[in-house]
N, C-alpha and C positions, 0 to 999 in steps of 0.2 A: 567937341570931341565928349564919345559917350564913356558914359562907365557903368560897366553892370556888376551890381549888388549884390549882398547875399549875408542876411542873419538870420537866425533859428527861427525869430519871433515874424518876423518881417515876409521871409523866404527870398527867392530870387526877383530881383528887380532893375532896371533898363532907366537911366538917369540922361540928359539931354537931347532926349529926342523933341521934335518941334510936328506939327500938321504939314505934310504935302515936303516933308526934308527927304522920302525916300526909305525909311526906316521901317515903315510899317510892312510893308512886301517883305521885305526880308524877315524881318518878327517872327509874321505871319509862317511863312514857309519854317520856318524854325524850330516851332512849336509853342510861341508865345502868344499870348492875349492879353487884350486890352481892356482892365479892368474900370468900369468908371466909376467906382465908387470912392478909390484911390486914383483917378487919374495918371492913371500912369500904365507901361506895359509889364507883365508878370509873367512867371514860368508859372504853370498850373501847379499846384499838388507840392509847391515848393515849402510852404509854409510850414514851421514846424521838426523842420526835413534838414540833412547836410544837403549840401550841392549838390547838383547835379552836373557835375563836371564835365560830362559829354556834349549836354546840349549848351552848356555856356563855352566851350572850346569849339562847337559847332558857330553859335550864332556868331561869336568874335571874328574866327574866319569868313562867314558869310560876307559880317559888315564891313572887315578893309577889305574883300574882294570888291565890296562896292564903293570903297574911296574914305571907309568914314576910319578917324582915329578913336581906337578903344582903349580901356583900361576895367580893371579887376580892383575891388573891393569886396574881397570874400573873408567872411567872421566863419569859421567854423567850429566858435563853442554852442556847445548845444544847454536848451534849458532843463530843468530836473521836471520828468513827464506829470508829474504832481501839477507842475503851473501849466503845462501846454495841457492835459485835459481840464483843469479849471479854465483857461480859457474858452477851449471850444464848446465848454457849458454855456459860460456866457456869451459867447457869440449863438450859437443855437436859440439863447432863453432869446433875444434879440429877434432872429429871424424868424421863431413862435411870435411873438409881438407885434412884428410887423406883417405878419400876413394874416395873424387874428383882425387885426385892424383894418387889413383891405380884404377880407371878410365883411368885416361890416358896413362896409364902405357900400361894397356890389349890393349882399339883403337892400339897405337902403334905395339905393337903384333899382332894384329887382323891385320892388313896392313900387314905387314909383311908376315904373312901365306898366307893372299889371291896373294901376289905378289909370293912368292914361290909356290903357286897352281897353279898363270898364266906360269910362267916357267915350271912347270912339264906339263902341259897341253902341252906347245906351243914344248916340247920334245916328242910327240907321232905323231904320220907315217901325214902326210897332208891327209884329207879329211873321215878320220873313217877306213882306212885301215884295213882288218880282219887279223890278226894273220896267219900268212905263216908256218903250221909246219910242223916242218923239214929243212924246211931254215935255214940259220944262222944266221937268224935275229930274230927268233922265241923266243932265252931266252931274248933278249933285250929290243923285243917287248914287253914281259910282264912284262919285269923288269917295262918299261916306265909305265904299264899300275897300276902296283901297287904300283907304287912312285905318281903317278899322283890321285891315289885313297883316298894315306895316306894322303899328299898333301890337298884334297880339304874334308877330317874328320877335319884335324887338324885345317882348317880354320872357317869350321863351328864351332866347337868348339869354337875357340879363339871369335869369333862372338857372341856366345852363354855369355864366359866367361865378356866382355867386355859390353854385357845392363845388363848383371847380375849386375854386379859392380853400372853401372850407374842409375839402381833404386834403387839401397841401397846407393846411399850419395846423391840421389831425396828423398829417403825415411828419412833422417838422415836431409836433409834440412827442410823437413817441421816438424820435429816432436818438435821445439821450437815453430814454429806459431800455431802447432794445441794444445799444450801446454795451450800457453795463448788465442785460440778463446774464444768469448763470453759463449758460450754455457759453455765451457769447465770449465771457469773460476767459473758462477754460480751454476754447478753442486757441482765443488767443495766446494766451500763455504755453500754449502746444506750440506753436508755430514761433514764437519769439524762442524757446528753446532749440527749435528746427533750427531757424537762419544764427543763431550763435554758433552750433556745431559748424552749423556750414562757411561760416565766416573762420571759424578756426580752426578746420580743415586749410584756408586757402592759405592760411600763411606759410604750415609747412608742407604743400603741398608739392609734389616734384614739379621740375621746369623742364623744358621740350628742349632740347641739341637736339641741333640740324643734321650732326651725324650720329648720334650715340642713340636719338631717340629720349625718351624720359627719363630722365636722371634724378636723384636727393636733390633737394634744392642746399646751398652752402647757404651758412649763416650768412655774409654779408646780406645775403637776398631774403631770408629769413628777416633780418633786422627790418632790410628797407619796407617787406610787406607788413610786420606788425607794426609801425612808423603810418603806413599808411591807413593801418587798418583800424587802426589805437578808436580814433573819434566815434566808427559806424560801431566798434562792439564794445565802447561805454554805453552809449547812448540805449542797444540795446540791452544792455545789461539793464540798467535803471532802467527802463519801460519792464524789464521783464520783474524787477521787483516790487514797482510801483500794482503791477495786476496782480503778483501773486499777494500782496500786503491787500489787495478787493476781495479776491478769491477766499483767504483767511479770513473776511470781515463777514463775508456771504454767510460762511460755510458755521462760524461762530453765533447767527443771525439767525440762522434758521435758512435762509434763505436756498440753501443748497448742501447739498450733502458732500459728505466726504468717502465715498465706496472707492470702493479697490476689488483685484482678486483676493487680497485677504478677507473680506467682509461678504464678500458674495459666491455663494457655491453652486451647482446644480441642483436643482429642485426646488430656488426659494421662488416667491413670488415678489416682485417687483409693480411699482406703478411710474408709468411711464405715459406722460400726457395726458394723467386723468385716468387714467386705463390701467389695471392690473395684467401681467404675464406672469407665467414660469417660464424661468433663468433652463436652456440649457446648456449655457457653458459659460465659463467666470475666463475671460481670457485675459491679454497682459494688459490693454488698453480700453477694450470692450467688453460686452458682454451681449451674448446670444439667446435671446427671448423668444420665444415660441409663439407665431401668431396665429395658426391653424392645424387642424390634428385632423386627419380624415383618411379612413382605410388604413391606419397603424403607423400613419405617415406623419411625421410632424414638420413645417414648415418653418423656418426662423427665418429671422432679419437679427443684425447688428447696430446695438449704438452703444452710445458712449457713458460711460459708468456716471458723468455729472448730469443727465436726463433722468436721472431713480429721482424721484419724488418722497416715494417708502417702500418701508420692506421689511418683507415677512419672513419669516423664518415656516416651512413644512407645517409644523407641530401646531 
């Protein structure tokens, strides 16, 4: 008996599989991956999300066709976005620590590799003496050159491995900061608002009738859609509230501005990414800034209000 499980914290997993029982081929084909750290098959990107019903249904049908008995234990209860984000930050911190430790190990291995390379070079005849063909030292000389060459290549590979490990650690260290950058937060708020409006429209959207085409949805259908989409809407609204709170904190602390077309006018000067520009037009969600003026013509580009770092009136 196989059991497909889902919780918001752990994601979608499957219990009851064993090595060589034939489930691996089916699960790979239906989009699952094997997690070594959890010793279980899992659906990618299912943690901290509602269940992906299309993947679950597809997996169950494929497993049953292969002769397996499958049950489901699905919990659609969602955790608060604040708890989800705290978990992500903690996991990322653990990942950074692990990658930094790996970089330290690679660095030690690099130092040892270059030390072996130095000893191998010291074993070569002084002054770059050529190989004496036919001399009793020929074999020893060739072996020393080969050993020095191998040591040098391994030392270079060790250096490359160390740099790669350091780059990965640095990228992981910057992930959380990037996720909470004011521009990213503002874009996420915009997207969540759009997702909520789109989901709400799905509840009252017209339905298709084979004879009459698209017709208004009845109350029964609207009620069914409301019940089905309620968990998704609740999750989106909680996420929106969380990120709006983060944005408010960033505005209060001075990390970002709260400009709009009410505070920015044509002719104002704004600083974007460290450089000052003149405002050509204030739009609903963006501003048009003049990037170049040539022969009486102004070249502009648009940027969101959240990019504004400082603001000056023409006076």
